[in-house]
C-alpha positions in Angstrom: 108.0 110.1 87.4 106.9 106.7 86.2 103.2 106.1 86.7 102.5 102.5 87.8 100.7 100.0 85.6 97.5 101.0 83.9 97.9 104.6 85.1 100.9 105.0 82.7 98.8 103.8 79.8 95.8 106.0 80.7 98.0 109.1 80.8 98.4 108.8 77.0 94.7 108.2 76.2 92.1 110.7 75.2 88.9 111.0 77.1 87.0 109.4 74.2 89.3 106.4 74.3 89.0 106.0 78.1 85.1 106.1 78.0 84.6 102.6 76.6 81.1 102.2 77.9 78.0 104.2 77.0 75.3 103.3 79.6 75.1 102.0 83.2 72.3 101.1 85.5 72.6 101.9 89.2 71.5 99.5 92.0 68.1 101.2 92.2 67.4 101.0 88.5 68.5 104.5 87.6 69.9 104.7 84.1 72.9 106.9 83.6 74.7 107.9 80.4 78.0 109.6 79.6 78.3 113.3 80.3 79.0 115.5 77.3 81.7 116.7 76.9 83.4 113.6 78.2 85.1 113.8 81.6 87.4 111.0 82.9 89.1 110.2 86.2 91.8 107.9 87.5 92.2 106.8 91.1 94.8 104.8 93.0 94.4 105.9 96.6 93.4 105.0 100.1 89.7 104.4 100.8 88.3 107.1 103.1 84.7 105.8 103.4 82.2 103.3 102.1 78.5 104.4 101.6 76.8 101.0 101.3 73.2 102.3 100.7 74.4 104.3 97.7 77.0 101.8 96.5 79.8 104.4 96.7 83.4 104.3 97.6 85.3 107.5 98.7 89.0 107.4 97.7 91.5 109.9 96.4 89.1 112.8 97.0 86.5 111.2 94.7 83.1 109.6 95.3 83.0 106.6 93.0 79.7 104.8 92.3 79.6 101.1 91.7 76.8 100.4 89.2 74.7 97.2 89.0 75.4 96.8 85.3 77.7 98.4 82.7 76.4 98.1 79.1 74.1 95.3 80.3 76.8 93.3 82.0 76.9 92.9 85.8 79.6 95.0 87.4 82.0 93.1 89.7 84.7 94.4 92.0 88.2 92.9 91.4 90.2 91.4 94.2 87.1 90.4 96.2 85.5 87.1 96.8 82.4 85.5 98.5 82.6 82.0 99.7 80.2 79.7 101.6 80.8 77.3 104.5 82.3 74.7 102.2 84.8 77.3 100.7 82.9 77.3 97.4 83.3 80.6 95.7 80.3 82.6 94.6 82.4 85.1 92.7 83.2 88.7 93.5 81.3 91.4 95.3 78.8 93.3 93.2 76.3 96.1 93.7 73.8 93.5 95.1 76.3 92.4 97.7 78.1 95.8 98.2 77.5 96.0 101.9 79.9 93.1 102.4 82.7 95.7 102.0 82.0 97.3 105.3 84.1 96.4 108.3 81.0 95.9 110.5 79.4 93.2 108.3 82.8 91.5 107.7 83.3 91.2 111.5 79.7 90.4 112.6 77.8 88.8 109.7 79.9 87.5 106.9 82.7 85.5 108.5 82.8 81.8 108.0 84.1 80.1 111.1 83.8 76.5 109.7 86.9 74.6 108.8 87.5 72.8 105.5 87.9 69.2 106.5 91.0 68.8 108.7 92.3 72.2 107.8 91.9 75.5 109.6 89.2 78.1 109.6 87.8 79.3 106.2 87.2 83.0 106.9 87.3 83.7 110.6 87.1 87.4 110.2 89.2 90.4 109.1 92.4 91.3 110.8 92.8 94.6 109.0 90.3 97.5 108.5 89.2 99.1 105.2 90.3 102.4 106.7 93.5 103.7 108.3 94.0 102.8 112.0 94.0 106.5 113.0 90.5 106.9 111.4 89.0 103.5 112.4 89.9 104.1 116.1 88.3 107.6 116.1 84.9 108.5 117.4 81.9 107.6 115.4 80.9 110.5 113.1 77.7 110.8 111.0 77.9 109.3 107.6 81.2 107.5 108.2 81.2 103.7 108.1 83.4 102.9 111.1 83.5 102.6 114.8 86.2 102.1 117.4 84.3 99.0 118.6 84.6 97.3 115.2 88.2 98.3 114.9 88.9 96.7 118.3 87.3 93.5 117.1 89.6 93.5 114.1 92.7 94.2 116.1 91.8 91.5 118.6 91.3 89.0 115.8 94.8 89.8 114.5 96.4 89.0 117.8 94.2 85.9 118.3 94.9 84.4 114.9 98.6 85.2 114.8 99.3 83.9 118.3 97.5 80.7 117.6 99.4 80.2 114.3 102.7 81.0 115.9 102.1 78.4 118.6 101.8 75.7 115.9 105.6 75.9 115.1 108.4 74.4 117.1 110.9 76.7 118.8 113.4 78.2 116.4 111.1 78.2 113.4 110.4 81.9 113.9 112.6 84.5 115.8 112.7 84.2 119.6 111.3 87.7 119.9 108.5 87.2 117.3 105.6 88.1 119.7 107.3 91.4 120.4 107.8 92.0 116.7 104.1 91.6 115.9 103.1 94.1 118.6 102.7 92.2 121.9 104.6 94.6 124.1 105.2 95.2 127.8 104.1 98.2 129.9 107.2 100.1 128.9 106.8 99.3 125.2 109.5 96.6 125.2 109.4 93.0 124.0 108.2 90.3 126.5 110.6 87.7 127.8 110.5 84.7 125.4 108.4 81.7 126.7 106.9 83.8 129.5 103.2 84.7 129.9 102.3 87.6 127.6 101.8 91.0 129.2 98.3 92.4 129.7 96.4 93.0 126.5 96.1 96.8 127.1 99.8 97.2 126.5 99.8 95.5 123.1 100.4 97.6 120.0 98.6 96.8 116.8 100.7 97.8 113.8 99.6 101.1 112.2 98.2 100.9 108.7 96.7 103.0 105.9 93.3 102.3 104.4 92.6 99.8 101.7 93.3 101.0 98.1 90.7 101.6 95.4 92.1 101.3 91.8 89.6 102.6 89.2 89.5 104.6 86.0 86.4 105.8 84.3 84.1 108.5 83.2 81.5 110.9 84.6 77.9 109.8 83.9 74.6 111.7 84.5 71.0 110.7 85.2 67.8 112.3 83.8 68.0 115.0 86.4 71.6 115.9 85.6 73.1 114.4 88.8 76.7 113.3 88.1 78.3 110.0 89.0 81.9 108.8 88.7 81.7 105.3 87.3 84.7 103.1 86.4 84.5 102.0 82.8 88.1 101.4 81.8 89.2 97.8 82.4 92.5 96.7 83.8 93.3 93.0 84.2 89.7 92.0 83.5 88.0 94.4 86.0 86.8 98.0 86.0 87.7 98.5 89.7 89.8 96.8 92.3 89.7 96.9 96.1 93.0 96.0 97.7 93.5 96.1 101.5 97.3 96.4 101.0 99.2 94.5 98.4 102.3 92.9 99.8 104.5 90.6 97.8 106.6 87.9 99.4 108.8 85.4 97.4 111.1 82.8 98.9 111.6 79.2 100.0 109.2 77.5 102.4 110.7 77.2 105.9 107.8 75.3 107.5 104.0 74.9 107.2 101.3 74.0 109.7 97.7 72.8 109.2 95.3 74.8 111.4 92.3 73.9 113.6 88.9 75.5 114.3 90.6 78.4 116.0 93.8 78.6 113.9 94.3 79.3 110.1 96.5 77.2 108.0 99.9 78.9 107.7 103.5 78.7 106.5 106.8 80.5 107.1 109.0 82.2 104.5 112.2 83.7 105.9 111.1 85.2 109.2 107.5 86.1 108.0 104.5 84.1 109.2 101.9 83.8 106.3 98.4 82.9 107.3 95.8 82.0 104.7 93.5 84.9 104.2 90.7 85.2 106.9 89.0 88.3 105.6 85.5 87.3 104.1 85.8 90.1 101.6 89.1 89.2 100.1 90.1 86.2 97.9 92.2 83.2 98.8 93.6 81.1 96.0 96.5 78.7 95.8 97.9 77.7 92.4 100.7 75.6 91.0 101.9 74.9 87.4 99.9 76.7 84.7 97.7 78.3 87.4 96.2 75.0 88.3 94.3 75.2 91.7 95.8 73.6 94.8 93.8 72.8 97.9 95.0 73.8 101.3 95.1 70.1 102.3 97.2 69.2 99.3 99.7 71.9 99.9 100.0 71.0 103.6 100.6 67.4 102.8 102.8 67.7 99.7 104.7 71.0 99.6 108.1 70.1 100.9 110.4 72.4 102.9 112.4 74.4 100.4 109.6 74.8 97.9 109.7 78.1 96.1 106.6 80.1 97.0 105.3 83.5 95.8 102.6 85.2 97.9 100.4 88.3 97.3 98.2 89.4 100.2 97.7 92.0 102.9 100.5 92.6 105.3 100.0 93.7 108.9 103.2 95.2 110.3 106.5 93.8 109.0 106.3 90.2 110.1 102.8 89.0 109.4 101.0 88.5 106.1 97.6 87.1 105.2 98.0 85.4 101.8 95.4 85.9 99.1 97.1 84.7 96.0 99.7 81.9 96.6 101.8 80.2 93.9 103.8 77.1 94.7 106.4 76.6 92.0 106.3 73.2 90.2 103.3 71.9 92.2 100.4 70.1 90.5 97.6 68.1 92.0 96.7 65.2 89.7 93.1 65.3 91.0 92.6 68.5 88.9 93.1 66.5 85.7 94.6 69.3 83.6 95.0 73.0 83.3 95.7 75.7 80.8 96.6 79.3 81.8 97.5 82.5 80.2 100.7 84.2 81.5 99.8 87.5 83.2 100.9 90.5 81.3 101.8 88.6 78.1 98.6 89.2 76.1 98.9 92.1 73.7 97.0 93.2 70.6 98.5 95.4 67.8 96.3 96.6 65.0 97.6 95.3 61.7 99.7 92.7 63.4 97.2 90.8 65.5 97.4 89.1 68.9 100.3 87.9 70.9 99.7 85.6 73.9 101.8 83.2 76.1 100.6 80.5 78.3 101.2 77.2 80.1 99.6 73.8 80.1 99.8 70.7 82.4 100.0 67.7 82.0 101.5 67.3 78.5 102.3 63.6 78.0 99.7 61.9 76.0 97.6 65.0 75.5 97.0 67.6 72.7 96.1 71.3 73.0 94.0 73.4 70.6 92.5 76.9 70.6 89.6 78.7 68.9 88.3 82.3 68.9 84.7 83.5 69.5 82.5 85.8 71.4 79.7 85.4 74.0 80.8 81.8 74.5 80.1 81.0 70.9 83.1 79.6 69.0 82.8 79.2 65.2 86.3 79.9 63.9 88.9 77.4 62.9 90.3 75.1 65.6 94.1 75.6 65.7 96.6 73.2 67.2 99.3 74.4 69.6 101.2 71.1 69.8 104.0 72.2 67.4 104.8 75.3 69.5 104.8 73.6 73.0 108.1 74.0 74.8 108.0 70.9 77.1 109.5 70.5 80.6 109.6 66.7 81.0 110.4 66.9 84.7 107.2 68.7 85.6 105.2 67.3 82.6 104.2 70.8 81.7 104.8 73.1 78.7 104.7 76.8 77.7 103.4 78.2 74.4 103.9 81.5 72.6 101.7 82.7 69.8 102.6 85.9 67.9 100.9 88.0 65.2 97.7 86.0 65.1 95.3 87.9 62.8 92.3 85.8 63.6 91.8 87.6 66.8 89.3 90.5 66.6 88.6 92.9 69.5 85.1 93.5 68.3 83.9 90.2 66.8 86.2 87.5 68.4 87.1 88.8 71.9 87.3 85.3 73.5 89.7 82.4 73.2 88.9 78.9 74.1 91.6 76.3 74.9 90.8 72.6 74.9 93.2 70.0 76.4 92.3 66.5 75.1 93.6 63.0 75.5 95.5 62.4 72.2 94.4 58.8 72.0 90.7 58.9 72.9 90.1 62.6 72.0 88.3 63.0 75.4 88.3 66.5 76.8 90.4 66.8 79.9 90.0 70.5 80.5 88.4 73.5 78.7 89.3 77.1 79.5 87.7 80.3 78.1 89.4 83.7 78.5 88.3 87.1 77.3 91.6 88.0 75.8 90.4 91.5 74.8 89.6 92.4 78.4 92.9 91.0 79.6 94.7 93.1 77.0 92.7 96.2 78.1 90.6 96.6 75.0 
């Protein structure tokens, strides 16, 4: 059996290699250290419960503790995001904001009902629970962070948001029986007659789902009293732990798009799937174009033509609805961004004795120059190296790719960061500067 992603690499590592961190501090100030002999764990499983007071997530039969800091650095949860009423991101969820993971707070406290200019709602509220529908609909039990009332609010939000988005499109954009496909059913369980009033709400069937997934790998730590804690300390893609409601991938050509309103998210259609921009206040929502350059919702609605090639990662609900969290529009670039440099995901590798290999993209290219430099802790003292000679330019999109191999200047201990600087070739003015921790990206 092939183990997915980072699990395959972990299977070949010793416990000493997995345990990269030596100390952690819990949310209440308790200092914990590695247990001896070392014990490690790996989890990629559905979340059973969230214990907000103790900053713990139950998944895969394990109680995983999210610390405040790991080796003095704040611990953040991957695939999470906090935004304000102007859609400005405040980063990921941490131990200090851990209670944002709970369904109750996401439904009642943390939603952002404001709109972004003329666009739709920013984070109206979750349409999918952290837990499986069978569990979330069950009776309240002591110590379990769920209630049928909260689950009903989530399921009602799903139908409300999806029906509103569906109504934004002219007839024929989506299948005639779309409402039946998403769970709006008749008393006998059948699909309602197209263009007729929907059946009573009590007959609708919200699609069944598993709980969100926790991805984490780490070690057992102990406090001064000998109490044990499972703490993630092995990084993958820049984070020690990820919370994913349900990763669904959709790639295809844009059929249509619609700008929302105060009660309706912005959305688009690929094939026969309706994609709404993420409404869960715990999950991210980012749109990118060439080189990973950010695109605003307004820009995409106004400029992405029908037929654009779009890739979406997000949480699916049933087989015909998706809430997009990471959206990439092929060939798109908003000139207001100025410029952008991005590393290609999965293409950063370090081999002892041979050095670093990385690939990336940059936009725009005409009239500009690109350099890079190594350093650590945001201090860069090494030589400044030009990438101009290795740029493979696409004149149609005014972008380029670059590929660097066997670079011995990179050092996973002393020079873990790489800084890219895009400048105007004539004035030498900086257009864009990007800093990446390549060692974390490479899993070192």
